[in-house]
C-alpha positions as CSV (number, residue, x, y, z in Angstrom):
1,M,0.0,0.0,0.0
2,D,3.0,2.3,-0.3
3,W,1.5,3.9,-3.4
4,L,-1.2,5.4,-1.2
5,N,1.4,7.6,0.5
6,S,3.0,8.6,-2.8
7,E,2.4,11.9,-4.4
8,A,-0.6,12.3,-6.6
9,F,0.1,15.8,-7.7
10,T,1.4,19.2,-6.6
11,A,-0.8,22.3,-6.3
12,F,0.3,25.7,-5.0
13,D,3.6,24.2,-3.8
14,Q,1.6,21.6,-1.7
15,H,2.3,17.9,-2.3
16,I,-1.0,16.0,-2.4
17,K,-0.8,12.3,-1.4
18,W,-3.1,9.7,-2.9
19,S,-4.3,8.6,0.6
20,D,-5.1,12.1,1.6
21,M,-7.0,12.8,-1.6
22,I,-8.9,9.5,-2.0
23,G,-9.8,9.0,1.7
24,N,-11.1,12.5,2.1
25,L,-13.1,12.4,-1.2
26,F,-14.9,9.3,0.2
27,G,-15.4,11.2,3.5
28,L,-16.9,14.1,1.6
29,A,-19.2,11.8,-0.4
30,A,-20.3,10.2,2.9
31,L,-21.2,13.6,4.3
32,A,-23.2,14.5,1.2
33,L,-25.1,11.2,1.4
34,G,-25.8,11.9,5.1
35,W,-27.4,15.2,4.0
36,R,-29.6,13.2,1.7
37,R,-30.3,10.7,4.6
38,S,-29.2,7.9,2.4
39,L,-28.2,4.5,4.0
40,W,-25.1,4.6,1.7
41,T,-23.5,7.2,3.9
42,W,-22.3,4.5,6.3
43,P,-20.6,2.1,3.8
44,V,-18.9,5.1,2.1
45,Q,-17.7,6.3,5.5
46,F,-16.4,2.8,6.2
47,V,-14.5,2.7,2.9
48,S,-13.0,6.1,3.7
49,G,-11.7,4.8,7.0
50,A,-10.4,1.6,5.4
51,I,-8.4,3.6,2.8
52,L,-6.8,5.8,5.4
53,F,-6.1,2.8,7.6
54,A,-4.3,1.1,4.8
55,A,-2.3,4.2,4.2
56,F,-1.3,4.7,7.9
57,A,-0.9,1.1,9.0
58,T,2.8,0.7,8.2
59,H,4.1,3.9,9.7
60,L,1.5,5.9,11.7
61,T,-0.1,3.3,14.0
62,G,-1.9,5.9,16.0
63,S,-3.6,7.3,12.9
64,A,-4.4,3.8,11.7
65,G,-6.0,3.0,15.1
66,K,-8.2,6.0,14.9
67,Q,-9.5,4.8,11.6
68,V,-10.4,1.5,13.1
69,V,-12.6,3.3,15.6
70,V,-14.2,5.3,12.8
71,M,-14.9,2.2,10.8
72,A,-16.5,0.6,13.9
73,V,-18.8,3.6,14.4
74,A,-19.7,3.5,10.7
75,A,-20.7,-0.1,11.0
76,W,-22.8,0.7,14.1
77,G,-24.4,3.6,12.3
78,Y,-25.4,1.4,9.4
79,W,-26.9,-1.1,11.9
80,Q,-28.8,1.7,13.6
81,W,-30.3,2.9,10.4
82,T,-31.3,-0.5,9.2
83,R,-32.6,-2.0,12.5
84,G,-36.3,-1.5,12.6
85,R,-35.9,2.0,11.1
86,Q,-38.8,4.3,10.6
87,Q,-38.8,6.1,7.3
88,A,-40.1,9.4,6.2
89,Q,-42.6,9.8,3.4
90,D,-39.8,10.0,0.8
91,G,-38.3,6.7,2.0
92,T,-35.4,8.2,3.8
93,I,-34.5,8.2,7.5
94,T,-36.6,10.3,9.9
95,I,-34.8,13.0,11.8
96,R,-35.3,14.9,15.0
97,F,-33.7,17.3,17.5
98,A,-31.9,15.8,20.4
99,T,-33.4,16.2,23.9
100,W,-31.6,18.5,26.4
101,R,-30.5,15.4,28.2
102,E,-29.0,14.0,25.1
103,R,-27.3,17.3,24.3
104,G,-25.8,17.4,27.7
105,A,-24.6,13.8,27.5
106,M,-22.9,14.5,24.1
107,L,-21.2,17.7,25.3
108,G,-20.0,16.0,28.5
109,G,-18.8,12.9,26.5
110,A,-17.0,15.1,24.0
111,A,-15.2,17.1,26.8
112,L,-14.2,14.0,28.8
113,G,-13.3,12.1,25.6
114,T,-11.1,15.0,24.4
115,L,-9.3,15.1,27.7
116,A,-8.8,11.4,27.8
117,V,-7.6,11.1,24.2
118,G,-5.5,14.2,24.3
119,G,-3.8,12.9,27.5
120,L,-3.1,9.6,25.7
121,F,-1.7,11.3,22.6
122,T,0.5,13.5,24.8
123,A,1.8,10.5,26.8
124,Y,2.6,8.6,23.6
125,P,3.7,11.2,21.0
126,S,3.9,8.6,18.3
127,L,0.1,8.3,18.2
128,S,-0.4,11.9,17.0
129,W,1.4,14.7,15.3
130,D,-0.6,17.4,17.2
131,P,-2.1,15.8,20.3
132,W,-4.8,18.2,21.6
133,P,-6.3,19.5,18.3
134,D,-6.1,16.0,16.9
135,A,-7.9,14.6,20.0
136,Y,-10.6,17.4,19.6
137,I,-11.2,16.5,15.9
138,F,-11.2,12.7,16.6
139,V,-13.6,12.8,19.4
140,G,-15.8,15.5,17.7
141,T,-16.0,13.2,14.6
142,L,-17.2,10.3,16.7
143,V,-19.8,12.5,18.4
144,A,-21.0,13.7,15.0
145,M,-21.2,10.2,13.7
146,Y,-23.1,9.1,16.9
147,A,-25.6,11.9,16.5
148,Q,-26.1,11.1,12.8
149,A,-26.7,7.4,13.6
150,R,-29.4,8.5,16.0
151,G,-31.0,10.8,13.4
152,M,-30.3,14.0,15.4
153,V,-30.0,17.4,13.7
154,E,-27.2,18.3,16.2
155,F,-25.0,16.0,14.1
156,W,-24.4,19.0,11.8
157,F,-23.5,21.3,14.7
158,A,-20.9,18.8,15.8
159,W,-19.4,18.6,12.3
160,L,-19.3,22.4,12.2
161,L,-17.3,22.6,15.5
162,V,-14.9,20.0,14.1
163,D,-14.5,22.0,10.9
164,L,-13.5,25.2,12.8
165,V,-10.3,23.4,14.1
166,G,-9.8,21.0,11.1
167,V,-9.3,23.6,8.5
168,P,-6.4,25.6,10.0
169,L,-4.8,22.5,11.6
170,N,-4.6,20.6,8.3
171,F,-3.2,23.6,6.3
172,A,-0.7,24.3,9.1
173,N,0.6,20.7,9.0
174,G,0.9,20.4,5.2
175,Y,-2.2,18.4,4.5
176,A,-3.5,20.9,2.0
177,F,-6.1,18.6,0.4
178,S,-7.5,17.7,3.8
179,G,-7.7,21.4,4.6
180,F,-9.5,22.1,1.3
181,V,-11.9,19.2,1.9
182,Y,-12.7,20.6,5.4
183,V,-13.6,23.9,3.7
184,V,-16.0,22.1,1.4
185,Y,-17.3,20.1,4.5
186,G,-18.2,23.5,6.0
187,A,-20.3,24.5,3.1
188,L,-22.1,21.1,3.0
189,V,-22.6,21.2,6.8
190,L,-24.4,24.6,6.5
191,W,-26.6,23.4,3.7
192,G,-27.3,20.1,5.3
193,M,-28.1,21.7,8.6
194,R,-30.6,24.0,7.0
195,D,-32.2,21.0,5.1
196,W,-32.5,18.8,8.2
197,W,-33.7,21.7,10.3
198,L,-36.5,22.6,7.9
199,R,-37.6,19.0,7.7
200,T,-38.2,18.9,11.4
201,R,-40.5,21.9,11.3
202,G,-43.5,20.4,9.5
203,S,-44.0,17.6,11.9
204,A,-42.3,16.0,14.9
205,A,-40.4,13.1,13.4
206,P,-40.2,10.1,15.7
207,A,-36.8,8.8,16.8
208,L,-35.3,5.8,15.1
209,E,-36.7,2.7,16.5
210,G,-34.3,1.0,18.9
211,A,-32.4,4.2,19.5
212,R,-33.5,5.2,22.9
213,A,-32.2,8.2,24.8
């Protein structure tokens, strides 16, 4: 899999790797499919994680390990959306706003998770090239995927918070394509947030069956 870490092209004096480009394009497609509430969002997210895992496995074990977690959450999200799911009139997944209890749990989990993961990355520098921002993005991504799996509109807010750190972090560390993709993520997040928000106004959509608070 060495070719994944070889240079695909150079743009504006930035060397773009195949792994960076392909993995993030799949991640971008997964987000777009999530906007459309398509079940395919999860398999595409899984493939994105698998590509990045293959790229990192031989020399960045920490990054590879994070992709394993992402793939596991993607598999769980697929299971959530297919397990006794309730569909909207257009055949897609129903959505809802989280309760205040769920919001508090996600915020608390994100804070504790970032502290734990950031501490781990700091103790073992080989696991991350920038421990605390990396921990914030990693945990934020998992929170966003969790909220998406539960059909919560707040999933978009979580992605937006990840984006605010992801864009400058990737550009600062030479991952230009990742930084550019995060900019596109931001635009998709805003459009997706508006779409999901408007869809909840007409009627109170029920929670996904089997996804209790």
